[in-house]
PADOKE-530014 format. One record per residue (C-alpha): x, y, z. Coordinates in steps of 0.1 Angstrom, whole numbers, padded with zeros to 4 digits, always signed. Layout:
<nodes>
XYZ;...
</nodes>
This chain:
<nodes>
-0011+0009-0053;-0039-0001-0080;-0013+0012-0105;+0019-0006-0119;+0044+0019-0124;+0078+0021-0133;+0089+0031-0097;+0069-0001-0082;+0086-0024-0108;+0124-0004-0098;+0112-0012-0059;+0107-0047-0069;+0142-0054-0087;+0159-0040-0054;+0138-0059-0027;+0159-0076-0002;+0171-0111-0006;+0148-0126+0023;+0117-0103+0014;+0119-0116-0022;+0122-0150-0011;+0089-0146+0011;+0073-0132-0022;+0081-0161-0041;+0071-0186-0014;+0038-0169-0012;+0033-0172-0048;+0039-0208-0046;+0017-0213-0020;-0014-0191-0034;-0014-0213-0068;-0040-0238-0065;-0033-0277-0083;-0054-0287-0109;-0060-0319-0087;-0057-0322-0049;-0051-0295-0025;-0023-0279-0010;-0017-0275+0030;-0011-0238+0037;+0008-0228+0067;+0002-0199+0089;+0030-0176+0079;+0044-0153+0108;+0071-0127+0101;+0090-0115+0132;+0106-0085+0136;+0102-0078+0100;+0082-0045+0088;+0050-0051+0084;+0047-0023+0063;+0076-0037+0041;+0055-0072+0039;+0021-0056+0033;+0032-0033+0009;+0051-0059-0013;+0023-0085-0009;-0006-0055-0014;+0011-0041-0046;+0008-0075-0065;-0022-0085-0054;-0038-0053-0066;-0023-0051-0098;-0047-0045-0125;-0061-0075-0143;-0096-0095-0148;-0092-0118-0121;-0071-0114-0088;-0063-0131-0060;-0087-0129-0031;-0070-0116+0000;-0081-0094+0030;-0058-0068+0046;-0068-0063+0084;-0051-0044+0109;-0048-0068+0146;-0042-0036+0164;-0080-0024+0160;-0089-0061+0177;-0068-0055+0206;-0085-0080+0228;-0084-0118+0222;-0122-0122+0230;-0127-0097+0199;-0125-0127+0176;-0158-0125+0165;-0152-0088+0151;-0120-0097+0134;-0141-0125+0118;-0171-0100+0108;-0144-0080+0088;-0129-0109+0070;-0164-0119+0057;-0173-0086+0050;-0145-0081+0026;-0144-0117+0014;-0182-0113+0003;-0175-0084-0020;-0173-0088-0058;-0138-0072-0060;-0117-0103-0071;-0132-0111-0108;-0146-0140-0097;-0178-0151-0078;-0178-0138-0045;-0181-0163-0015;-0217-0173-0006;-0213-0178+0035;-0239-0203+0046;-0229-0213+0080;-0208-0184+0096;-0235-0157+0093;-0264-0179+0107;-0238-0189+0136;-0235-0152+0140;-0270-0146+0137;-0282-0172+0164;-0255-0158+0189;-0276-0124+0191;-0310-0138+0196;-0323-0133+0225;-0354-0156+0244;-0354-0144+0275;-0390-0133+0277;-0404-0160+0262;-0420-0190+0278;-0398-0222+0279;-0427-0243+0264;-0426-0218+0233;-0395-0216+0229;-0390-0241+0202;-0418-0230+0189;-0403-0193+0185;-0367-0204+0174;-0384-0226+0146;-0405-0190+0135;-0373-0168+0137;-0351-0192+0117;-0379-0191+0090;-0381-0154+0088;-0341-0156+0088;-0339-0179+0056;-0368-0158+0040;-0344-0125+0043;-0333-0108+0012;-0300-0128+0009;-0275-0094+0010;-0247-0120+0018;-0251-0142-0010;-0266-0121-0040;-0243-0087-0027;-0225-0074-0057;-0235-0098-0083;-0225-0081-0115;-0205-0097-0143;-0194-0123-0120;-0226-0138-0117;-0224-0157-0149;-0258-0168-0166;-0254-0202-0154;-0255-0189-0115;-0286-0167-0123;-0304-0194-0141;-0292-0220-0110;-0307-0193-0083;-0340-0186-0103;-0346-0225-0106;-0336-0225-0067;-0358-0198-0060;-0386-0216-0074;-0381-0246-0056;-0377-0228-0022;-0411-0211-0030;-0430-0245-0032;-0415-0259-0001;-0442-0261+0023;-0433-0259+0062;-0429-0293+0065;-0401-0297+0044;-0384-0269+0063;-0392-0285+0094;-0375-0318+0078;-0345-0295+0065;-0340-0285+0102;-0335-0320+0117;-0308-0328+0089;-0322-0358+0077;-0330-0354+0044;-0299-0358+0020;-0305-0334-0002;-0320-0300+0020;-0308-0291+0054;-0270-0293+0048;-0258-0265+0066;-0281-0276+0099;-0269-0310+0094;-0231-0296+0093;-0237-0280+0126;-0252-0314+0143;-0223-0333+0132;-0192-0307+0140;-0177-0315+0173;-0177-0284+0191;-0203-0276+0222;-0211-0315+0219;-0243-0310+0192;-0254-0342+0199;-0262-0335+0233;-0289-0315+0222;-0306-0338+0202;-0322-0315+0176;-0309-0285+0158;-0336-0261+0173;-0322-0273+0208;-0283-0264+0198;-0296-0234+0182;-0311-0221+0214;-0279-0229+0232;-0261-0204+0211;-0284-0176+0216;-0272-0146+0239;-0295-0159+0271;-0284-0194+0270;-0244-0192+0260;-0232-0183+0291;-0230-0219+0304;-0211-0226+0278;-0174-0226+0270;-0161-0195+0258;-0129-0214+0240;-0156-0239+0223;-0179-0208+0209;-0148-0191+0192;-0134-0224+0179;-0171-0232+0164;-0174-0195+0147;-0137-0201+0132;-0149-0235+0119;-0178-0222+0103;-0158-0197+0086;-0134-0218+0074;-0161-0243+0060;-0178-0216+0043;-0145-0209+0021;-0139-0246+0021;-0175-0250+0004;-0162-0223-0020;-0136-0243-0033;-0156-0276-0036;-0151-0291-0071;-0187-0301-0080;-0197-0319-0114;-0226-0297-0117;-0210-0263-0106;-0183-0245-0122;-0175-0222-0095;-0149-0246-0074;-0131-0254-0106;-0127-0214-0114;-0110-0205-0080;-0076-0209-0093;-0058-0192-0064;-0065-0195-0024;-0072-0163-0003;-0048-0146+0017;-0055-0131+0052;-0028-0104+0055;-0028-0098+0093;-0010-0064+0104;+0007-0062+0146;-0001-0092+0161;+0003-0087+0195;+0003-0113+0227;-0035-0114+0236;-0050-0097+0209;-0076-0110+0186;-0051-0121+0158;-0031-0137+0181;-0063-0158+0193;-0070-0163+0156;-0040-0177+0148;-0039-0199+0177;-0078-0211+0172;-0071-0216+0133;-0044-0242+0146;-0063-0258+0167;-0091-0266+0146;-0072-0277+0119;-0053-0300+0142;-0089-0311+0159;-0111-0314+0128;-0087-0332+0105;-0103-0309+0074;-0083-0289+0051;-0092-0254+0044;-0079-0232+0019;-0072-0200+0037;-0038-0187+0034;-0027-0168+0062;+0007-0140+0066;+0008-0124+0098;+0034-0101+0110;+0046-0092+0144;+0076-0073+0165;+0107-0088+0175;+0104-0111+0204;+0068-0126+0197;+0065-0161+0199;+0033-0179+0185;+0034-0204+0214;+0054-0202+0248;+0084-0222+0243;+0086-0218+0203;+0119-0223+0186;+0140-0194+0169;+0124-0183+0137;+0141-0185+0104;+0155-0163+0085;+0133-0146+0055;+0157-0156+0031;+0153-0193+0042;+0113-0189+0038;+0118-0216+0007;+0137-0242+0024;+0116-0235+0059;+0083-0242+0038;+0096-0279+0027;+0110-0286+0064;+0073-0277+0076;+0057-0299+0049;+0076-0329+0059;+0072-0322+0097;+0033-0312+0094;+0018-0349+0095;+0039-0358+0126;+0030-0327+0144;-0008-0329+0133;-0009-0361+0148;+0005-0348+0182;-0019-0318+0179;+0011-0295+0186;-0001-0257+0198;+0026-0247+0164;+0020-0274+0141;+0009-0250+0115;+0032-0222+0121;+0058-0212+0100;+0078-0187+0117;+0101-0163+0101;+0126-0135+0114;+0141-0107+0105;+0172-0107+0074;+0204-0094+0085;+0213-0089+0047;+0189-0063+0038;+0215-0049+0014;+0221-0078-0003;+0209-0071-0037;+0219-0099-0059;+0213-0133-0064;+0179-0132-0048;+0151-0155-0068;+0126-0134-0092;+0095-0123-0076;+0064-0135-0095;+0032-0118-0102;+0007-0130-0079;-0022-0137-0104;-0046-0163-0104;-0038-0193-0131;-0065-0193-0161;-0092-0221-0151;-0097-0253-0171;-0114-0242-0210;-0147-0265-0196;-0150-0242-0167;-0148-0209-0181;-0180-0184-0185;-0184-0182-0224;-0186-0224-0220;-0212-0221-0192;-0232-0190-0208;-0236-0214-0244;-0246-0241-0224;-0272-0220-0206;-0285-0204-0239;-0290-0239-0252;-0313-0249-0219;-0330-0213-0221;-0339-0218-0259;-0354-0252-0249;-0375-0238-0221;-0390-0211-0240;-0423-0229-0251;-0427-0237-0214;-0423-0204-0200;-0440-0186-0231;-0477-0197-0213;-0466-0187-0179;-0441-0158-0176;-0429-0135-0207;-0411-0101-0213;-0422-0082-0181;-0436-0104-0164;-0405-0127-0148;-0395-0117-0111;-0360-0115-0100;-0346-0143-0079;-0358-0134-0045;-0365-0151-0011;-0399-0130-0009;-0432-0138-0017;-0439-0138-0060;-0463-0156-0080;-0470-0147-0114;-0489-0156-0146;-0486-0143-0178;-0525-0142-0189;-0535-0124-0221;-0506-0104-0223;-0509-0088-0190;-0488-0097-0156;-0513-0113-0130;-0505-0124-0098;-0487-0110-0065;-0456-0091-0053;-0441-0084-0017;-0410-0073-0024;-0389-0052-0051;-0382-0088-0071;-0412-0079-0093;-0430-0044-0096;-0461-0042-0112;-0466-0021-0148;-0433-0009-0166;-0452+0011-0193;-0440+0043-0199;-0454+0073-0178;-0463+0051-0148;-0434+0061-0129;-0459+0073-0101;-0476+0039-0098;-0443+0021-0096;-0427+0046-0069;-0455+0038-0042;-0451+0002-0050;-0412+0005-0044;-0419+0026-0013;-0442-0002+0001;-0413-0027-0006;-0389-0006+0012;-0417-0007+0040;-0420-0041+0039;-0381-0050+0049;-0382-0026+0077;-0415-0037+0088;-0398-0073+0093;-0370-0059+0105;-0389-0039+0133;-0408-0073+0142;-0380-0094+0149;-0364-0068+0170;-0395-0070+0190;-0390-0104+0196;-0428-0112+0182;-0440-0086+0213;-0461-0065+0180;-0485-0087+0160;-0475-0090+0126;-0503-0082+0100;-0502-0088+0061;-0528-0069+0038;-0534-0075+0000;-0544-0049-0020;-0563-0060-0048;-0565-0039-0078;-0559-0032-0115;-0525-0029-0125;-0521-0032-0160;-0544-0027-0189;-0557+0004-0191;-0550+0021-0226;-0527+0051-0220;-0503+0076-0240;-0473+0078-0242;-0469+0104-0213;-0503+0099-0198;-0502+0095-0162;-0530+0066-0153;-0538+0038-0127;-0541+0071-0104;-0574+0052-0082;-0550+0026-0076;-0517+0046-0068;-0537+0067-0042;-0554+0037-0026;-0517+0022-0024;-0506+0055-0008;-0533+0050+0016;-0519+0018+0029;-0485+0029+0025;-0494+0057+0054;-0513+0030+0072;-0479+0009+0071;-0459+0037+0080;-0479+0051+0109;-0474+0018+0132;-0438+0009+0117;-0428+0043+0130;-0441+0037+0166;-0418+0035+0195;-0397+0003+0203;-0414-0001+0236;-0450-0001+0221;-0456-0039+0226;-0490-0046+0212;-0492-0023+0183;-0493-0039+0149;-0469-0041+0125;-0481-0042+0086;-0467-0060+0056;-0484-0056+0022;-0487-0080-0009;-0495-0062-0038;-0518-0081-0062;-0533-0074-0096;-0563-0087-0110;-0561-0073-0147;-0579-0050-0168;-0614-0044-0158;-0605-0072-0132;-0611-0097-0155;-0584-0120-0141;-0593-0112-0107;-0604-0147-0098;-0568-0160-0112;-0553-0137-0088;-0573-0148-0058;-0566-0186-0065;-0527-0180-0062;-0536-0158-0030;-0554-0186-0016;-0518-0206-0015;-0501-0177+0001;-0527-0176+0030;-0526-0211+0036;-0485-0209+0039;-0486-0175+0058;-0510-0173+0089;-0505-0132+0094;-0528-0128+0058;-0559-0111+0074;-0575-0094+0047;-0577-0079+0012;-0584-0043+0005;-0592-0026-0031;-0614-0045-0059;-0614-0013-0074;-0643-0019-0097;-0679-0033-0091;-0680-0057-0123;-0692-0094-0126;-0656-0102-0129;-0651-0087-0094;-0679-0101-0079;-0665-0134-0088;-0635-0128-0070;-0653-0116-0038;-0671-0149-0039;-0637-0166-0043;-0625-0148-0010;-0652-0157+0010;-0647-0191+0003;-0611-0192+0011;-0622-0173+0044;-0606-0139+0035;-0625-0106+0045;-0625-0079+0018;-0632-0043+0025;-0637-0021-0004;-0624+0016-0004;-0647+0030-0033;-0672+0000-0045;-0707+0008-0041;-0727-0010-0066;-0757-0020-0050;-0760-0055-0038;-0723-0060-0040;-0725-0074-0006;-0747-0105-0016;-0712-0124-0029;-0698-0126+0006;-0705-0125+0042;-0667-0114+0047;-0671-0078+0032;-0673-0042+0041;-0674-0011+0020;-0658+0022+0030;-0684+0045+0008;-0724+0045+0005;-0741+0024-0020;-0755+0036-0055;-0787+0037-0040;-0778+0070-0016;-0757+0081-0046;-0789+0084-0068;-0806+0096-0036;-0780+0128-0033;-0778+0134-0074;-0820+0133-0072;-0823+0157-0042;-0794+0181-0055;-0815+0180-0088;-0848+0189-0073;-0840+0212-0041;-0810+0233-0058;-0811+0230-0095;-0850+0232-0095;-0853+0213-0122;-0875+0193-0139;-0859+0168-0160;-0826+0150-0167;-0809+0137-0194;-0785+0102-0180;-0758+0090-0206;-0740+0061-0195;-0707+0038-0204;-0693+0009-0195;-0656+0012-0209;-0646-0008-0237;-0680-0018-0250;-0683-0042-0224;-0718-0050-0213;-0742-0028-0192;-0751-0059-0171;-0715-0067-0164;-0708-0034-0155;-0726-0037-0116;-0713-0001-0106;-0729+0017-0140;-0761-0005-0142;-0771+0003-0106;-0764+0034-0107;-0783+0041-0138;-0816+0022-0127;-0816+0039-0092;-0815+0072-0107;-0840+0063-0130;-0863+0049-0107;-0863+0078-0080;-0866+0106-0111;-0892+0085-0125;-0906+0099-0163;-0888+0128-0158;-0855+0112-0170;-0844+0095-0202;-0820+0069-0202;-0794+0064-0230;-0758+0049-0238;-0729+0072-0251;-0703+0059-0273;-0670+0071-0287;-0685+0093-0323;-0723+0098-0306;-0734+0132-0314;-0744+0157-0283;-0760+0186-0301;-0792+0181-0288;-0776+0185-0255;-0764+0221-0263;-0786+0249-0242;-0802+0220-0223;-0820+0236-0191;-0824+0201-0172;-0795+0182-0158;-0770+0163-0180;-0759+0136-0158;-0728+0114-0171;-0733+0078-0156;-0703+0063-0170;-0669+0053-0163;-0640+0079-0160;-0620+0061-0192;-0650+0076-0213;-0654+0111-0199;-0626+0129-0223;-0649+0116-0253;-0683+0130-0236;-0666+0165-0231;-0650+0165-0265;-0686+0157-0279;-0702+0187-0260;-0675+0211-0274;-0699+0216-0305;-0723+0235-0274;-0691+0260-0263;-0718+0291-0271;-0744+0273-0259;-0734+0246-0233;-0758+0229-0211;-0766+0246-0183;-0762+0221-0152;-0737+0191-0163;-0734+0166-0130;-0712+0136-0132;-0709+0103-0109;-0681+0096-0083;-0662+0075-0113;-0653+0110-0128;-0631+0117-0097;-0606+0096-0112;-0609+0117-0147;-0604+0148-0122;-0572+0136-0102;-0552+0133-0130;-0539+0167-0140;-0524+0157-0173;-0558+0143-0186;-0577+0177-0168;-0549+0197-0186;-0558+0190-0221;-0596+0183-0214;-0614+0192-0246;-0635+0224-0238;-0638+0249-0208;-0671+0235-0192;-0677+0234-0149;-0686+0205-0139;-0702+0189-0106;-0693+0156-0096;-0701+0133-0068;-0674+0127-0039;-0668+0098-0015;-0644+0115+0002;-0648+0151+0002;-0634+0156+0040;-0602+0146+0029;-0594+0175+0008;-0566+0191+0019;-0585+0224+0029;-0611+0205+0048;-0581+0187+0065;-0567+0221+0076;-0597+0235+0089;-0607+0204+0107;-0574+0193+0123;-0576+0213+0157;-0610+0193+0161;-0609+0163+0148;-0577+0140+0158;-0581+0112+0130;-0576+0142+0102;-0552+0159+0122;-0529+0128+0125;-0533+0120+0090;-0526+0152+0078;-0494+0152+0100;-0485+0118+0081;-0490+0130+0048;-0472+0161+0052;-0438+0142+0060;-0414+0144+0036;-0401+0106+0039;-0435+0089+0027;-0452+0101-0002;-0425+0114-0020;-0438+0148-0024;-0453+0162+0007;-0489+0167+0003;-0513+0199+0018;-0484+0219+0027;-0493+0250+0010;-0509+0258-0023;-0481+0246-0044;-0478+0212-0028;-0496+0183-0048;-0534+0174-0033;-0541+0146-0017;-0563+0119-0034;-0598+0110-0020;-0587+0071-0022;-0559+0076+0001;-0579+0084+0027;-0604+0058+0021;-0578+0031+0015;-0565+0045+0050;-0593+0042+0071;-0598+0006+0059;-0563-0005+0067;-0566+0010+0100;-0600-0011+0104;-0581-0039+0103;-0549-0030+0123;-0575-0018+0153;-0592-0051+0154;-0559-0072+0155;-0545-0047+0181;-0577-0055+0209;-0576-0091+0202;-0538-0090+0208;-0543-0069+0238;-0570-0094+0250;-0547-0121+0245;-0520-0104+0269;-0497-0097+0239;-0477-0070+0259;-0466-0103+0284;-0457-0125+0256;-0450-0134+0218;-0482-0142+0194;-0482-0172+0175;-0503-0160+0144;-0521-0188+0138;-0539-0183+0170;-0555-0154+0152;-0575-0163+0120;-0588-0138+0092;-0622-0144+0102;-0618-0136+0137;-0600-0103+0128;-0632-0096+0110;-0655-0103+0135;-0637-0082+0161;-0640-0052+0131;-0680-0056+0135;-0678-0059+0173;-0656-0026+0181;-0682-0007+0150;-0712-0020+0166;-0701-0005+0201;-0690+0026+0186;-0687+0041+0149;-0652+0041+0135;-0640+0079+0133;-0622+0077+0103;-0607+0103+0084;-0637+0103+0056;-0661+0109+0082;-0678+0083+0110;-0682+0046+0096;-0713+0026+0112;-0716-0004+0092;-0753-0025+0089;-0743-0058+0101;-0766-0074+0073;-0749-0059+0042;-0716-0045+0054;-0728-0010+0039;-0722+0023+0058;-0750+0045+0073;-0753+0078+0067;-0718+0078+0052;-0706+0113+0038;-0716+0119+0001;-0706+0153-0015;-0709+0172-0049;-0682+0186-0057;-0677+0217-0082;-0652+0225-0106;-0656+0261-0124;-0633+0247-0154;-0622+0210-0160;-0586+0220-0175;-0580+0246-0148;-0558+0217-0125;-0548+0246-0100;-0584+0249-0087;-0596+0227-0057;-0634+0214-0061;-0652+0229-0035;-0679+0212-0015;-0714+0228-0025;-0742+0198-0013;-0740+0169+0008;-0756+0140+0026;-0745+0123+0053;-0726+0131+0086;-0688+0147+0089;-0691+0141+0128;-0713+0113+0149;-0735+0144+0161;-0739+0161+0131;-0779+0162+0119;-0790+0137+0092;-0802+0142+0060;-0793+0165+0030;-0778+0201+0030;-0760+0229+0012;-0722+0229+0022;-0713+0265+0038;-0696+0286+0029;-0708+0286-0010;-0680+0292-0031;-0674+0326-0051;-0672+0305-0082;-0704+0285-0074;-0727+0270-0104;-0761+0287-0112;-0789+0275-0086;
</nodes>
């Protein structure tokens, strides 16, 4: 049918006179006049082969063309019962919303809202809370991904429409709750049009409800039983026709209505008495009579011989008299409408006795929409938009730029272009941070989280609010690092996001009956290179926290720098707790009273390294080299400065401290018998190894590095091309989360067993982790971020349980972020958190963990990426009842370093 073959044209020439007349009438009806509108009948062909009718119409409607007449083909036999009117309307809605006709898809606004309200249940919601609950449900529905309105927007989505939606998105982002409630009231002339329409239409007497919220409650599944079913069905049909009518509105500010030059056609096959198809014809007739409103829908239906649209209807006209019958129908329509006749809109046509008369019948026109007016064409609209966009470049250049422009979306996105970096936050695929080459893994985990965000909101809505909803923010460094064309960077950020994704997935996949178990939505925020713009990002997050009461905390922060400290202080002032998976600078807790860190402070790391040097290596001295990255001042890098000073204080005169910069020689370290300690950032470790290449024949005996180097060793591309073949021992903050340790501890530790089961699933982290020797390892930051997320989740669940959430819905405003943070401390004071990375017991004064496990890991050769690092020495506990202090790690690996 899609083609226009010679056989098709032959059939056109030899069509019966009656069929040709019907096609000619349809051709007249679908052409929209340049001024005014045409009243469209309900054409019913009785006793005529529906196959012939639909074959002739569809073949002409589907002929290849840039623009086609919008049409819907439905077999009414599939909707046998007259109560199936809604499934039939759903099928019409689905087909007309497709971008399949070379013009903008219909943007349905009223019918989807009515349908959605009819699916909602309020049985378990207290009477006093129903209005609040419905308002929250409507707000969430309004923010959903606009699949109905944006689906299939390709070539048909003009530059004008795209710019309009972008502006609309920006406006909606800035509208606070008070304006949303005003929109629901329908009292503002500009916004809330769809709610105002429901209150002004006539079905179900909406004014008796007083407000739209009250009317919406009457439409829900639980309360609709008291309404007249016929009135409900008429409301649905009226809403559907209103959406079509809105698509044809000719407005000065929108060319869309002017470009619609053909009316949509509904081809309804096999209409029988008592079917949904019959009910639809009757309802359209009644709605048109009762509302007095015009609509653009042309219905062409076929029925078996003997069918009567209404009881007592007269004999139908012959098909060959369709043109004359249409003129007579138009003359009689005003009087028929005034009398509200049950068949006022029907044009009934019967079978043709002269089917073999192949001469003298009218020419069959092509059913193709006329061209739109020249000033409403896309080329003119595109040129106008280009002029407007050119004028706005000056404004956008300071705010957004290439790579920092979100797509129009209903989600939460706030971005600023600062020093060439896209700073801000996003909770959906409308913006994914970092499009640099080689960063597919970083983008992939973000996209995974955004997909889970959508699923979380769907699960939460289905739970009717019985499951608490929590929003966690990940704040890290998503841009600004120097990377090669194929270099995978941002490994630590990716791992921490993976850990949060695992915690989010764990709760999301719980049974639908697990009331009281929290659901987690994740917002990803970028603080920029070295967290230089983290304060600006926190300022944006402050607005999000004010609008969204589900925001409960921030995880991440990534690097202990003065800029990070300022951001942490700002988070404290706006009342948002922060949990850092890896920050360890001494005294960092002084910046916030709402701060916890998952790893031991640098003072503990310095004691670990010093104890290892004296008790295991038995060396008398140490050479300490430090770097800060991009020549930033040492005093700004709190991680490096406190680690260097702490280690130097413990070792005293036995140590020397020196800066290391690119190009410095380390020839003096060749053959060095003491401990050579790298106390810098991982970004300079490659240069440090390069400087040691000159010692390939006489390497230093004991090369030890801080925990930042873990980020280097987690990057297999960097390791594989590492200069030299040196062994290295480095500090690990989560050695208990290596694959070998997780597998070994799975039977006796529930937390690690559960974590291992999650990361081995094939629908979570892209590739299954820790499955066998060839599967990717799991980075230590995955477990640390997972533990941090679970502590906040557990605190909210405990609060919800005490508030009796299993018996009712939870108002997000009843729980504050500070309350959740306090609950974390209370639970931790009662019992240490059993984390994947070991037991966690916080010091209530500092927020730092006590006796948290710190390990030294040994790598026999840096470039050998297939060798998993082995734990050789540790301080702290793996289980709450483990002895305190520092110990060698049994068993000692065969390739252990010299002692």
